[in-house]
N, C-alpha and C positions, 0 to 999 in steps of 0.2 A: 803483695808477695804471697803466692799460692800457700807456700809452707804454713805461714804465720796464720792465714786464714783457715787452714784445715784444723790447725791446733786449736784456734778458738773455737771452731765449730764442736770439735772433740771434748774439748775440756773446759771450756768457758760457760759459766752459769749466770743467766739474766736474773737479776733482782729488780723489784719494783723501784722507783725512783730513778731509772735510767742509768742503773748500776750494771757494769759488765765484771762480774768477777772472773779472774784470770790469774788468782795468788798461786795456784798449782802450778805455774811454770813461767810466769812473767813477773810479778812483784810481791811475793814472799818466799816462795822456792823458785829458783830460778833455774831454767834449762839452759846451761851454758853453750851447749852446741847450737841451740836455736838461737841464743844472742851472738854467737860467733857469726852464724849465717845472715843475721840481720846486720851486724856491723859490716861485713862484706857488700851488702846490698846498698847501704848508705854510702860507702866509699865509693860503688860504681855509680849511684845516682847524683853524687857530688864531687864526681872526677875532674870537672871543669873549673872548681873553685880552689884558690889559695888558701886553704884552712890550715891554721897552725896551732889551733885550740879548739877543744870542744866543752862546751858548758852546758850543764844540766843543774837540777835542783835536787838536794836530798828528799828522800832516799832512794824511792823506785827507779829514778832515772840513772844512777850510778852504775849499774850493772852493765846496762845497755850502752852508755856513753864509754864505758871502759874498753868493752869488745869493739865498738866503732873507732875508738883511738887506737887500738892495736893495727887496724888495717890502715888508718891514716898515718900511723907513726907520729902521732902528737901526744901533749898530755891532755888530761881531764880535769878541769876545775869545776868543783861543785859548790853551788850557793847554799850556804848553811842557813837554817830556818830560825836560828837562835845564837845570839853572842856567846861566845865561850873564852875562857882564859887562854886559850891557844889562838886566837885571833889577836894579833898583836899589830900595832900600827894603824894606818887610815884605811877606810874599808868603803865600798860602795854599798848602799842600802836601798831597798825599795820594799814596796809592800805587794803580798800576792795572797789573793783568796783561793782556798783550795776548795774545789768543786766536792770533792769526795770526803774530807773533814769538815766541812761548812764553817772554816775559821780563817782568819786573816793573819799572815806571818810577816814578820820583818824577815827579808832574806838579805844575805850580806856576803860579799865576795872582798876579799882583801885586795888592795891596790897593788900588791906585789905579783898579783898573778893575772892582772887583765890590765892591758894599756893599750896607746893608740897604734902601736906596731901588730896588734892582733887581729886576725880573720878568723871569725869564730862560727862555728856550727853548734846550734844549739840542738841537743837530744834529749828526749823526754819517752817515757813509756805511753802516756796517755795525752789526749787533746780532747778537750770538752768546752768550756767556755772559752778558754786560751788565756786564761788569767796568770798562769805559771809562766808561759811563753812571753806575755806581755812583759812580766816583771824580769825576766832574764834578758829581753831586748833592751828594757830600760837601763839595766846594768851595764850591758855592752855600750850603748850609747853614751853613759855617763863616764866610761872609761875612754871615751874617744876611738873605739875601736869599730870593726865594720863587721856587721852582721851579714854572713855569708849565706845563711840558710837556717831551716829549722827541718830536723828530721825526727819524725814521731812514729813509734811502732803502732800504736791503735788511735785512730781519730774517729770520734762519734760524730759522723757527718750530718745527723740530724740537729746536732746543737750547732750554735754561730760562731763558735772559737775559729775554726779553719777559715771559713769563709771571710771572717774579719781580718785575719792575719793576711791571708791572700790578696785582700783588697787592700792593703797597705804596701803592696808591691814586693813583698817579702816571699822569697822561695820557700814553699813548705812542700816537704815530701812526706807522705803517710805509707806505712808498710801494709796496712790493712784500714780501710774506711768501712765503718758500720753505718750503713745506712739506715737500718731500722732495727729493732729488737722487740720481744714480746716477753714480758715475764710470765704470762699465763700459759705459752706454749713452749717458751724456751728458743724459739725460732730467732736466728739472726741473719739478716741479710746485708751482703757487702755491696759496697758501691763499685763498679768496675767502668773506668773510662774508655 
């Protein structure tokens, strides 16, 4: 998605440790118009799939997932990173390691909101090592639901997550794939197929 690539080039900041800081428009302050266009693009890319739910993980994926859901006209379910008193009844639980936060979370989805009748599109802001996506796939499979695909805003193509998920036969569409980035120069190179 050219528009997203241009925005990353303009406002993204490359930090040491393979960190791409895009908090001015993607995952702290959110550009809702950009999110809406990203949602429309996910709808176009997955138009052939019978999606009836979108699943993401809190917190950074929620905004993008909501805008995508608007175009699919389906609900969003987000996996919570901690148990709360608001989660009543039985839940699906899996463990996810965060690349950004360098910690492992238990992620939880209530069994009320995910079941065998669901055809699910996973949507998230970033894909690095793929641990969050793996965890969400695990939750979907635990529910007996169908993984229809994965939609990612920004994939770090130089890390192994995308390749690993695609090798499992799961359809993965990323709106921008960063091939390389240099913290010294700030240069960001995108992969184009």
